[in-house]
N, C-alpha and C positions, 0 to 999 in steps of 0.2 A: 688560817685555811683548815677546813675540817676534811679529812679524809676518812671518816668513818666509814665502815663496811656495813652494807645492810644486803639482804638477799637481792640479787639482781642488780646490784649496784655497779657492777663490772660486766658488760655485754659482751667484752672480749675475754672474759674469764679464761685462764689458762687451762689446758686439758692437763691432768695429771694422770698418768696410768701406771697402776701398781701391778707387778707380776709376783703372785704369791704362792706358797706351796702350804699343803697342811701342817700342823703341828709346829709352825715356826712362830716363836714368841714375837721376833721383830717385825713379821708381817703383820701380826694381830694388833702390836702396838701402831703401827703405820696406819692400818685401817680405820682404827679408832680415831687418830688424830686427823687424818685425811677427811674422814666422814664428816667430822665437825667443821673442818673448813669449808666443805663443800655445802653444808646447811647454812653458813653464813654467806653463801654466794660468792666467796673468794677463788673458786676452782670449780672446774668440773671433773669428776673423778671417774676412771674406767678401771675396774678390777678384772683381772685375768689370772686364770689358774695356769700355773707353770706349764702343765699337761695340754693346754688347750693349744690348737694351731697357731692362733696369734701370740699366744704366751711363748710357745716354743720358737717362733720367728723372731721374738725380741731377745730371748735367750741367746740365740745363735748369733745375732748381729752384735749385742753388747757384751756377751760373755761375763757376766757378773761373777765375782767371788763369792758373794754372799747374797741371800734373800732378805728383804724383797727387793726386787730390780725397780725402779722409778724412774719413770720419763717424764720431762716436762716440755708439752708441746712437741712431742715426738723426738725429742733430743735427750740423750743420757742425763740424767740427774743425780743418782745415787744407787748404791747397792749397800744392803745391811741396815744398820741403824738409820732411821730418817733423820737428816740434819734439820731440824726444826727451825732454827734461826736463819739458816741459809734461805730455806723456803719461804720464810716470812719476808725477807728482803726481796726475793724475786716476785713474790705476789705484790708486795707493795710497789714495786717497780712496773709491774703489768697495771695495776690500778691507775697509778698516777699518768703513764704514757697512753694506756688505752690500746696497747698493741701487744702482740705476743711475745713471750719472753724466751722461748726456747733459744 
């Protein structure tokens, strides 16, 4: 069975929200990685500045110790360095099941 990804191959692609700050190297690394996954059609990416109204709301809700804050389908996923293998597993689950993974 071939589960290769292609743009638009997962109509229920999870939404990943990344709350970032300026001059945050972990934020920059996460943005690069997530942008590449979005280009492959594996997720929908929302980038929010920490000082935006929605960014502040998410920070107040989740209280991350580090940046970036990452949510997956509106549920807390990570804070700090993006756990790429964990994310890959969750995205694969979403692709196989066709449902949200939050």
